[in-house]
Residue frames relative to the residue before (quaternion, step in Angstrom):
aa qw qx qy qz dx dy dz
M 1.0000 0.0000 0.0000 0.0000 0.00 0.00 0.00
P 0.4362 -0.6870 0.5091 0.2804 3.60 -0.80 0.97
T 0.6115 -0.5905 0.3864 0.3578 3.55 -1.07 0.75
A 0.6168 0.5640 -0.3487 0.4241 3.60 1.03 -0.71
E 0.7046 0.4451 -0.2583 0.4885 3.60 1.13 -0.63
M 0.4970 0.6706 -0.4236 0.3519 3.59 1.24 -0.18
P 0.5052 -0.6497 0.4671 0.3233 3.61 -0.88 0.86
D 0.6119 -0.5950 0.3875 0.3483 3.56 -1.10 0.76
D 0.6532 0.5140 -0.3419 0.4386 3.61 0.95 -0.74
W 0.6054 0.5257 -0.3629 0.4748 3.60 1.11 -0.51
K 0.6378 0.5213 -0.3285 0.4622 3.57 0.97 -0.87
D 0.6426 0.5229 -0.3140 0.4638 3.58 1.00 -0.87
Y 0.6198 0.5498 -0.3347 0.4489 3.58 1.02 -0.84
Y 0.6660 0.4958 -0.3056 0.4661 3.59 0.86 -0.94
K 0.6559 0.5101 -0.3124 0.4604 3.58 0.96 -0.87
E 0.6477 0.5253 -0.3152 0.4530 3.60 0.95 -0.88
K 0.7089 0.4408 -0.2501 0.4905 3.57 1.03 -0.79
G 0.4389 -0.7085 0.4503 0.3203 3.58 1.27 -0.16
R 0.4792 0.6640 -0.4326 0.3773 3.56 1.16 0.60
D 0.5120 -0.6089 0.5045 0.3356 3.53 -1.23 0.51
L 0.5218 -0.6116 0.4862 0.3426 3.55 -1.13 0.62
P 0.5263 -0.6241 0.4574 0.3525 3.59 -0.99 0.70
Q 0.3027 -0.7519 0.5630 0.1612 3.52 -1.05 0.82
H 0.4253 -0.6894 0.5288 0.2533 3.53 -0.99 0.90
K 0.1818 -0.7833 0.5887 0.0830 3.55 -0.77 1.05
V 0.3379 -0.7548 0.5331 0.1784 3.54 -0.67 1.14
D 0.4134 -0.6889 0.5392 0.2525 3.57 -0.91 0.96
P 0.4326 -0.7338 0.4541 0.2610 3.63 -0.64 1.05
V 0.7315 0.3782 -0.2451 0.5117 3.60 1.17 -0.31
S 0.2970 0.7863 -0.5055 0.1950 3.61 1.17 0.32
D 0.6352 0.5164 -0.3375 0.4647 3.62 1.02 -0.71
L 0.6563 0.5011 -0.3095 0.4716 3.57 1.02 -0.78
L 0.6203 0.5239 -0.3401 0.4745 3.59 1.06 -0.68
Q 0.6345 0.5181 -0.3283 0.4703 3.58 1.03 -0.76
E 0.6340 0.5160 -0.3244 0.4760 3.59 1.02 -0.77
L 0.6344 0.5214 -0.3211 0.4717 3.58 1.02 -0.79
D 0.6525 0.5043 -0.3105 0.4728 3.58 0.94 -0.86
N 0.6616 0.5074 -0.3079 0.4584 3.58 0.91 -0.90
A 0.6592 0.5046 -0.3076 0.4650 3.57 0.96 -0.85
T 0.6511 0.5116 -0.3105 0.4668 3.58 1.00 -0.82
I 0.6526 0.5013 -0.3091 0.4767 3.58 0.94 -0.86
A 0.6458 0.5154 -0.3193 0.4641 3.58 0.95 -0.84
M 0.6588 0.5046 -0.3111 0.4631 3.58 0.98 -0.82
L 0.7285 0.4560 -0.2529 0.4442 3.57 0.80 -1.00
N 0.8066 0.3269 -0.1436 0.4711 3.57 0.91 -0.88
H 0.8080 0.2589 -0.1131 0.5170 3.57 1.13 -0.53
G 0.5581 -0.6440 0.3806 0.3591 3.59 1.20 0.32
G 0.2818 0.7789 -0.5130 0.2253 3.57 1.14 0.56
P 0.6226 -0.5838 0.3765 0.3604 3.59 -1.21 0.44
K 0.4896 -0.6623 0.4921 0.2820 3.55 -1.02 0.87
I 0.5754 0.5983 -0.3800 0.4081 3.57 1.11 -0.62
R 0.6145 0.5413 -0.3470 0.4571 3.60 1.08 -0.66
V 0.6305 0.5149 -0.3241 0.4820 3.59 1.04 -0.78
D 0.6620 0.5133 -0.3025 0.4547 3.57 0.90 -0.94
Q 0.6645 0.5005 -0.3020 0.4656 3.58 0.96 -0.86
A 0.6577 0.5000 -0.3079 0.4718 3.58 0.97 -0.84
F 0.6128 0.5521 -0.3303 0.4588 3.58 1.06 -0.81
E 0.6926 0.4677 -0.2686 0.4790 3.57 0.87 -0.99
A 0.6060 0.5615 -0.3587 0.4345 3.60 1.06 -0.69
V 0.6321 0.5180 -0.3299 0.4726 3.59 1.02 -0.78
L 0.6947 0.4869 -0.2786 0.4502 3.58 0.85 -0.96
N 0.7495 0.4381 -0.2152 0.4472 3.57 0.98 -0.88
H 0.4533 0.6716 -0.4709 0.3490 3.59 1.22 -0.08
P 0.5347 -0.6769 0.3951 0.3160 3.61 -0.81 0.93
E 0.7381 0.3869 -0.2352 0.5002 3.62 1.08 -0.55
S 0.4445 0.7090 -0.4457 0.3180 3.57 1.25 0.08
T 0.1988 -0.7646 0.6027 0.1130 3.54 -1.06 0.82
W 0.4447 0.7047 -0.4435 0.3301 3.59 1.29 0.10
K 0.2310 -0.7238 0.6353 0.1383 3.53 -1.15 0.79
R 0.6595 -0.5485 0.3453 0.3808 3.56 -1.12 0.69
D 0.7005 0.4706 -0.2910 0.4507 3.60 0.81 -0.92
V 0.6491 0.5050 -0.3196 0.4706 3.61 1.04 -0.72
L 0.6578 0.4928 -0.3080 0.4792 3.58 0.98 -0.81
S 0.6202 0.5273 -0.3373 0.4727 3.59 1.06 -0.70
Y 0.6336 0.5195 -0.3187 0.4765 3.56 1.01 -0.82
R 0.6362 0.5218 -0.3263 0.4652 3.59 0.93 -0.86
Q 0.6400 0.5256 -0.3209 0.4595 3.58 0.96 -0.84
R 0.6739 0.4970 -0.3002 0.4569 3.58 0.86 -0.95
V 0.6988 0.4758 -0.2785 0.4557 3.57 0.80 -0.98
T 0.7114 0.4741 -0.2650 0.4460 3.56 0.89 -0.91
H 0.8464 0.2405 -0.0749 0.4693 3.58 0.82 -0.96
Y 0.7785 0.3737 -0.1873 0.4682 3.59 1.06 -0.55
S 0.6964 0.4486 -0.3136 0.4642 3.62 1.13 0.08
């Protein structure tokens, strides 16, 4: 949760405890995940090519900063789009 969206009482709690506010860390492959989602939606709902989904899937896995594993990304695909 970005700090700007954090409720004020949570911010006060962190200040009272003398702790730094948590920092939102941007996933380096978030754009690639969005492309994968778009390709999957296009395939399922608009007859888009499966090859585009496969390419987007591999792009997420092959990105140098990606921490995604094939089985976890496959699970995400199933849960997000096929259930």
